[in-house]
N, C-alpha and C positions, 0 to 999 in steps of 0.2 A: 507308260514306269517301261522302256528297253527289261526285256531279259537282267543282261550282266545286272543292272541296276535292284531286281527283284531280292537275284545272290547276293550282291555284297550285302547286305541289308537283310535275308536270311545269315549269314555269317558276323555280320556284326551285333547281330541283336541273341542269336541261339548260342555264337559258334561255334570253329568247320565240321569237327566229328558231330558236336551234339543238330547243327541244323542240316546237312546233310540224313542224319536217321529221323528227323520230323521231316521230311522233304518225303519219304519214301515207305512210313511208318505210317506218321498221324494219318488217321479218318477226319477227311476237314468236317464239319455237320455241319453247313450251307451247303458244298458239293457229291458228300457220300462216297467221295472217293479221293484220294491221295493229292498232293500238292502236285508233286510229282506227273502225276494221273492227269489228272487238271491243268499240267502248261502242255505235257505231251497232247492232248485232247483241242487246244487249244486255248482254252482261256487265258484272257488276259490277267498279265502276270499280278496288273493293283487291282485285278478282285484276287485274284486267291493272296494274297499279300492282308490284302484285307479283314481274309476268312482266316487266316492264321495268329494276326493281333487277336480276330475274336475271340478266337477258339485258345488263349495264349495269357486271353488278359494282357494283351498289349497295349502300355497308359496307350489313347485316343494319339498323343501331340507325337505319336511315333508316328503311326500312320501313316 
């Protein structure tokens, strides 16, 4: 998954303002850091998206 697709999915699922907050404020259960930190450190955006989906109970068909 490209970073642009990741960002598009975040905005579609959470909205622009809340999505931006989720990326920098929520510590992902599986990573022990925020989504923004994980991406900055080189974690694949698809893995970060899946972690967000798991933490926020996003339906599996939207992963």
